[in-house]
N, C-alpha and C positions, 0 to 999 in steps of 0.2 A: 130625359130625352136629350141626346147630344145636340148642341147648337149647330145651326146651318145658316149660311148666308147665300142669298140668291141675288144675282146682278142682272141688270138689263143691258141690252146692246142693240144697236141699230141706227139707221140714218135719222137725221134731224127731221122733225115734223111727222114721224111715223107713229107717234102716240105713245112713247114709252112712259112719260110722266102721267099722261091721262090714264094709261092702263094701271099704273101703281095707285093712283087716286081711286079708281074704280074698284080695285081689289081690296084696298086697305082703309079707305076713307081718309088717308093722310096725303096732303099735297107735298111732294118731295121738293118742289121748287120753293125754297125758303127765302131766297134773296129778293129784295124789292125790285131789282132790275129784271129778274126772271119773271116776276109777276107782271111787270109793265110790258115787257117785250113778248111774253108768251113763249119763252125759249129757255131751255135748260143751259146754264152756263157752267155750273160746278156740280159736284156730287150732291145727291139728295138721298134721304134715308127714311125708311118706314119699316113697319113690321106687319106680318100677315099671320093670322090665326088659321091653322089648317084643321080639318076634321080630326077628332081625337084629342084636341087640346094642345097640339104642338104649335109653338110660335117660332117663326123664322124671320130673320132680318132680310131687308131688301135694300140694295144699293142701286140708285138710279143714276145713270151716267149721261153726260151730254153727247149729242150726236153730230155736232158741227165739226167739219174737218179741221178747223183751227183749234179745237178743244180736245184733240185726241190725248194730249198729255194729262188732262184732267180725267178723261175716261180711264186711262191706264192706272192712275193713282187709286182708283176704286176697284178695278178689275183684278188686281193682284190678290185680293183676299176673298174672292167669291168661291163658293163650292159648286153652284149650278148657275146656268144663265137662261134668261128668257130673251131669245133673239126676236126682236119685234120688227115686223115688216108690214108696211101698209099694203093691204090687199089691192087698192086701186092703183098703186104705183109699182109694186114689185121691188126687187133688189136695186139699190142705188149705191153710189161710190162708198159711202161710209158703212153701208151694210157689208160690203166686201172687205173693207179694212178692219172692221170689228171682228168679222169671221176670222181673218188672218191673225188678229191678236189672240182670239180665243183658242187658236191651235196650240198656243204656247202657255196660256195662263189658266185655262179652265179644264183640268184633266177629266172631270166627271160628267161633262156634257150638259144637257139641259133640254129645253123645249123650244120649238119654233112657233112663234105666235103670229098668225096672220090677222092683224088688227084692221079696223075700219071696214069690216065686212059690210056695213051698211052703205058704204060708198062703192063697193065692187061692182063693175059693170055687168058681168054675167058669169055663169059657171065656167064657161070655156076660158074666160080671161083668168079666173082664179086657178084653174087647172094648169094654165100656161105658167102662171107665177110659181105654182108649186113645183113644176118641172124645172124651172130655172133655178129655184132654191135648192132642189135636190142636187143639181150639178155644182152649185156653189159650195155646198157643205160636204160634198164627197171628199173623203180622205181627211176630214177634220173630226174633232171630238163630237160634232153634232151630226155626223153621218148616221142615218137611221133614227134620228130623234123624232119623237111624236110631233105632229103638226096640229095645232088647235086653232079653229076659226073663232074669232071673238070680235066684239065691238065694244070698246070702252065707253062709247057714247050711249048705246042702247042696253048694254048688259048682256048681249048675246054671247054665249059660250064661256062666260066667266066661271060658272060652276064646273064646267068640264076642265077648264084650265087649272082650277084649284085642285081638282081630283088628280090631274096628271102631276102637278107639283108635289102633292102629298105622296104619291107613289115614288117619284124620283128621289125625294128627300130620304126615304128609307134606305136607299142604296148608297148614300154618301158615307164613305169611311170616316170613322171618328178621328179627330185630330188629337195629338198627344196632350193630355191635360195634366200629366204627372211630372212633367219636366219643368224647366225654367220658363218664365213668362216672356212673351215677345208680342208686341203690338206695334206695327208700323203706323205712324200717325198720318192720317189723311186730312185732318182738320184740327185747328186749335182756335180757341176764342175765350173771351172773358165773360163770365156770367155774374151779374150783379148779385151780391150776397154770397157767392161761392168762390169767385176768383177764376183761376186758369183751368180750362177744361180742354182735354184732347179726346179725339174720337178715332176709332179704327177697328179693324177686325183682329181679334186675339188669335194669333197664328199658333201659339203653343202655351201650355201651362195655364195658370189661373192668376188673375189680378184681384187682390183682396183689399178692402178698406184697411188702412193701417200699414200696408206694405211699404217698405223702402225700396225704391227702384232707381235705375239710372236711365238717363236720356242719352242715347248714342246718336252721333259719334262724339258729342262733347264730353260725355262721361259725367255730366251734371247729376248729382244725387237729388232725388225728389221723394216726397212722401205722398201716398195716396190718401186723400181725405175722404173720398167717397167714390162709389161706382154705380153707374146706371146701365141697365140693359133694356132696350125697347122703352126708354122713358121712365122706367121704374127703378127705384133704389134697391140694390141687392148687396149681399155681403161679398159676393165674388162673381167675376165674369170668366167663364171657362173657355178653353180653346174652341174657336168656331163662332163665338158670340160677337155681335156688333156691340161695342161698349163705348160709353162716355166716362172718362176718368177725370175726377177733380183732383188737381195736383197742388200741393203746397211747396213753397220754396223756389218758385220759378214764375216768371212773367210770360205772357203770351208772345211777346216780341222776341223771346229767347228760344222759341220753338219754331221749327220749319217743317213743312210737309215732307215726309220721307224720313224724318227722325224716327228712332225706334225706342219705345219704352220697354225696358227689359230688366230681368233679374241681374243684380250686380255680379260681375265676373263670369257670366254664363256665355257671353258672345264676344267675338273679337271684331274690331273695326279693321277693314282691309281696303287697300287700294289696288288689289289685283285679284282676278278670278280666273281659275282654270275652268273651261266650259266645253260642253258639246254644243256647237252652234249649227243651226239648220236654216237654210235660206228658203224663202217662199218661192213657189214655182215661177212667179212673174217678176221676181226681184232682179235688178241688175247685178252683174258680177261684183263680188266683194274682194278687193285687193288687200294684200298684207299691208298693215300700218294705216289703213283707212280710219277716219274718225267717225264715230257713231254716237247717237243718243242711246243710253242704256236705261231702261225702266225696270226696276226691281223693287219689290215691296211696294211702298207708296211713293217712292222717290225716283228721281231722274238725275243722271250725271252724264258727262261726256267721257268717252274712252277711245283709245286707239286699240285696234284689234291686231294681235300678233298671231297669225295663222301658224299652226305647228305642222311642219312637214309638207307644206304646200305654199304656193304663191297666191292662190286665189280660190274662192268658192263661187261656183256658177249657180244659176237659178236652180232651185230644188236640191242642191247638193248640201251635204253636211260634213262637218269635220271638227277636229279638236283645235282649240284656240285659247289664247290668254287675253283677257280684257284688262288693259292697263288704264285704270280709272283716274280721272282728273279730280274727283271728289270722293271722300270716304263713304263706304257703305257697310251695312251689316248683312251678312248672308251666311247660310249653312249649306252643306251638301244637300242637293236635291231641290233647292229653290229654283223657281222658274223666272225667266226674264224675257223681255222683248227688246229688240234693237231696231232703231230707225235711222235712216240716212241723216247725215249731218246737215246737208243742204242740197236741194230742197228736201224738207222733212217728209218722209213716208216710211211706213213699216216695211222692213225688208227681211226680217227673220226673228229668231228667238232661240231659246234653248234651256239648258239645265246646268246648274252649277255643280261642278265635280269637286273642286277644291277651293275653298274661300280664302286660304292663306298659303299660297304656293310660293316657291322661289321664282325669280324672274326667268322666263324661258326664252329659248331661241328656236330658230327653225332647224334644229339639229335632230338627227335620228335618235340620239339619246333622250332628248326631251320628249319626242313623240312616244318612245317606248315607256318612259316614266309615266306620262299622262295616260297612255293606254292602260298601263297596269293599275292606275288609280281608278279609271273608268270600269275596268273589268272587276277589280276588287271591291269597289264601292267604299262604304263606310269602314269595312274591315281594313282595307289598305290604308285609309286615312288615319285610323287609330294607331296602327302599327308604326306608320311613318312619324306620327306626332310623338309617340313614346320614344322612338329611336332618336328623334331630333334632340331630345333632352340629354342624350348621352349619359354620362356618369351621374348627372344631377338627378335623374329619375323624375317621376311625375306622380302626384297624388291622384288616386282614382277619380276624385271629384273634379279634377282639372281636365280630364280626357276629352269630354265633349267639346268644350270651348277651344282647346288646343287643336283638335282635329277639324273643327268647323263642321261638326255633325250634329244631327238631332240627338237629344239626350237619350231617349230610349234605344235608338239604333246604335248609339255609341256604347251603351252598357252591354247590349247583346254581343256586339263585335268584340268588346274587350273580354267578356267571359269566354268566348270561343278562342280568342288569341291566347289567353292564359291556359285554357284546356289543351290547346295544340302545342304549347311550349314556345310559341313565337314571342310572347311577352311573359316575363316572370315577375311575380309579386314577391319582392324581397323586403322584409321588414314591413314598413307601412307605405312603400313606394313601388312604382312600376318601372321596369327596365326592359329594354329590348334584350332578347336572349343572347344576341351577339355581344352586347355590352357586358352582360354578366359573365359570359364565357371569356371575353377578353380580360376582364378583371381577375378572374380565377387563374387564367394562364399567366398573367403578369405576376401575381402573387407567388405562384409555384415556381416560375422561372427565376424570380428575384431571390427567393429562398434557396433554390438550388445553387445559384451562383455564389451566394453568401456562404453556404456550407462548404463549397469547394475552396473558397478563399480563406475561411476561418474555421478550419476543420476541428479545432480543439474546443470550440464553443458549443454549448448545448443548443443555442438557437439565436435568433435575431430579435432585438427589442421591438415590440409592437410599433412604437412610434417611429422608429427608424425605418421599418418596413413600409409603414404608411407614407412617409415622406418620399420614398423611392418609387412607389408604384402609382402615385397620383399627385396632382398639383395642389389640391386643397386638403388640408389636414382634417377637415370636418366632413369629408365626403361620407355620407351614410352607407354608400354602396360598399366601401371597404369593410366596415365593421360587420355588415350583414353577410358578405361573402365569407369573411373569416369565420363567423359563427357557423355557417353552413359547412365549411371545410372541417371545422372542429367536430361538429356533430356527426359528419360522415366518417371521421377517423382519418382523413387525409392529412390533417395537421394535428399537432399536439402543442399545448401551451403550459408552461410552468414558470411562475414568478415573472410574468411579463415577457417571457421569451417565446417566440413562435418558431416551430421547426416542422419540416416535412416528417411524416410518420416514420419513414425509412431511415432518417438520419441518425447515425451513431457517432458521437464525438470521438475523434482520434487524438490521443494524448501520447506524446513521445515519452520515453523513459526519463530523460533529464527534466522534462516539464513536470512529470509526476513527482520527482524528488523535490523540485522547487516548491510545489504546492504543499507537500507534506511538511517541509521545513517552515514555510510561512505560517501555516495553520498552527503548528506546534509553538512557534514564537508568540503568535497572538494569544493563544490559550494560556501560555505561561504568564504573559503580561496582564491578563485579566482585564480589569476595567481601566487600566492605564495604557495608552497607545504606545507601541514600541518606538524606540529612538531611531533616528535616521541612519546612524552607523550600524545598528543591529540589522535593519532591513538591507542596507547596502552590502552586507557580508553574504546575503543569500544568493546574489547573482547580478547580472546586468539589469539596469532599470527596466528595459522592455520586457525581459523575462519575468521580472517580479510583478510588473503591471498586469501581464497576462495571467499570472498566477492569482493575483488579487481578483481579477474579473471572473476567472473560472470558479474560484471559491464563492464569490458573491452569487454567481449564477446558480450554484448548488444550495444557496441559503446558509452557507457555513460562515460567511463573513458579512458584516454590515458596514456601510459607509455612513459614519456619523456626521462628518463634515469633510470638506475637500482634502484636508490633511489629517483626518482622524478616521482610522478603521479599527474595528474591534471584532473579535470572534463573536459569532452569534450567541454562543453560550454565555459570554461575558455580558452582552447586551441584555440577555434574558435575566441575569442576576440584577442588573440595574433596574429593569422593569419590576422585578419582585420587590426590590428595596423601596421603590417609589410607592407601590401599592400598599406595602406594609406601613410605611410612614403615614399615608393618607388614612388608612383604616384605624390607626392608633390616634388619629386626631392631630398629628404633627403637621405644621405648615410645610408644604413642599415648595421650597424656594431654591434659587441658585446656591445661596449660602448653606442651607440645611443639607442639600444633596452633596455639596462640596465636603462638608464635615462628615457626613455619613460614609462617603466613599474614600475619605482621606486623599483628596485630589486637589487640583487648583481650580480657581473660579472659571477660567476659560474652558477647561474641560467639562466642568459641571454645566455651564451654560449650553455648550454644544450638545451634551447628552439630553438636556431638557428640550431643546429645540428639535432634536431628532424624535424624541418621544411625542412631541406635539404633532410632528409630521406624520407619524404612523398611528395617531389618534389614541395613544395610550393615555396621554394627558391633554388638558386644555387649559390655556393660560387665562387667568382672571386677575387682572392687575399685576402685582409682582409675584403672585402665587400660581400654583398649578392645582387643578382638580382632576379627578379621574375622568378619562374620556370614554367613548363608547367601546373601544377595543382594549380597555385596560386588562381584561381577563384573558386576552388572547396571547399565548406564549410566542416569543420570538425565536425560541429554540426548544427542541430540535426542529429542523426545517420540515415544513409540511409537504 
C-alpha cells in the first residue's frame, strides 16, 4: 500500500490537535509549552489506521497567525488535508489564509471537517457556516470536498470521517519510489542512545538503513543508521512516508529545518528559480524586484522577484517570473511553493517551479519566449536544454535528471523520447544535442576538405592533427565517436592513422612521382643502413624530398626509425625477422648483438631496437630485449 500523509489546517482553537488525538490516540502536541498553554506551536505527528489495514501519517500544524511559517514547513509534504473549522465559530482569519496556502501546496484536495458540533447553536447556524465555507473554498483544491460533522470531544462523526479519509486516500497518486531519495527536513533532534534524528516526508525514492546520503545545501555526507515509520523500525521508508531517520556523522546543531536529505549527486542546489507565479484574488499588486518570503519544501528564504515580460502582477493574475533567492534551496521541476509579503508578512501567492537551474533572466521578450518554451515543453525542454548546455563535453545518462532539475522518472521518459526524435543523440556512452553532433560532423568534413585542397598529394590528414584543429580539447570523446560514425557510414576512410574524405583521390605530379620512385629505390638498395646525406641531396630540393618521404610513409613503404634515420619498410621487416630469429634461438637480443648481426654501428642498432620497442615487436628488460605482443606481425608489405 503506497504511503500517504494527511495534514491538518485551520484557525487556532478550532480543535485540530484534539481531532488528531480523537482519531489516533496520539497527542501531537509534544512540547512541554504546548501542553502547558494548550496551544500548538510547532508541527506534531501521529498515524492513523484506516479500515483494510492501511496506515497513514498525519501532520498537525499550528493555527496561530504568527506561526504560519511553521504551518508551511509541514504543509509542503502532505497529500491530503483536513480543513478543520469550529462549527460554533465558522471561518476565521487563519482559516482563510490556510485555504490560500492549500491552493498551492495540496494538489489532491481533502475533506472539510466541521468540528465542535457539540457546541453548535442550531442547524440554521451550521447551514450558514457551510454556505460560508463553500464560498471560501470555491476555486480551490477543496471545492466540492466532502463536509463531515464531528465532535472530537464526544466522538460524534469520527467513524464517518475515517470512512471519507479511507476513500480519499485511494485516489492519491503514487509518488515515485524508484528514483533518488529526497526528504525535506522539518525537524531534527538528539535521541539518547541513538544520536541525531531528522524527520520529514519522503518526497521521492526510498531511504534505507545503511544508505550513504548527503545533506543539502551543505553537501555534508551522512550515513543512515536506522529508519522509523510511524514509530516502528523499518528497513526502508518509501516515497510518501513520514519518516524518522537516525543519522551518523553529523550533529543536531549542524542541521536546519529546510535542509534536504538526498541521494548523492541527484539534486542541484540553486539560488534561482524560473516559476509560474499566481497571485491570490485579494493580494496587493506585486511589483518587479519586490522582496518576498519563499516557502518551498520544509524551508523558507528571502527572494527578489524578477517578473518576465511585465512590470507587475495584479490580484488574481499570474505570469512567468524568476525568483532570485538570498539562500540556497533544492528544487526540481514541478515543485510547489508559496510566497508571502516581506513586511508585513501575509500570503500573497504561490506557484510551480519550471526550471530550478536557469540563467539569470531579464524583462526581455527573448527571456519571456525562452521561459514560455520551457513551460510549454516541460521536462522534455529542460532535458534537451541541459544536454545542449554541456556542448561538446556531452553528458552521461545518469546525470540528466540532476542537470535538468527534473524528477528522475520524468527525465528518463523525456530523454527516451528526445533520443527517438533525434533531438538528442547517444554517441558512445554520452549524450549530445543533435545540433552539437551535427556541428562536429560538419567541422570534421570541412577541415578535411580544406586540407585535401591544400595538400593534394597526401592520402589523408593525421588523426591527431585533425583532432587538434576541430576542437579545443584533445581528449574530447565526441571527436572519436563522430569519426567512428563517419567511418562506419563510409563517408570517411582511414589508413595508417590518416583520415580522408571517401571521395578524396591524391593528386601526384609527374616530377613528384619520379622523386618518390628514386627515393624508394635508394632506401631499398641501402637495406638496413640509412642512406648518406649526399645521396639524398642528389634526389632533389629538400622540400620535395621531405614530401616524398611523407608520401612513402603514408603508403607504408617507408618507416621513420629515428628523426634522422629512415628505412624502406622491407628493410625494417628484415630487422624484425632477424630479432625474432635471434630470440627463438636463445641468443640475447642486445644493442651489441644486433649491431654484430646487422654489421652496423651501435647508434644505428640502438635506434632500431628503440623503434621495435615502440611498435611492440620487442620489450626491454634490463639491457636485453624480449619478444613483444606484436613480434609476429610483419612490417612489410604494407597492410
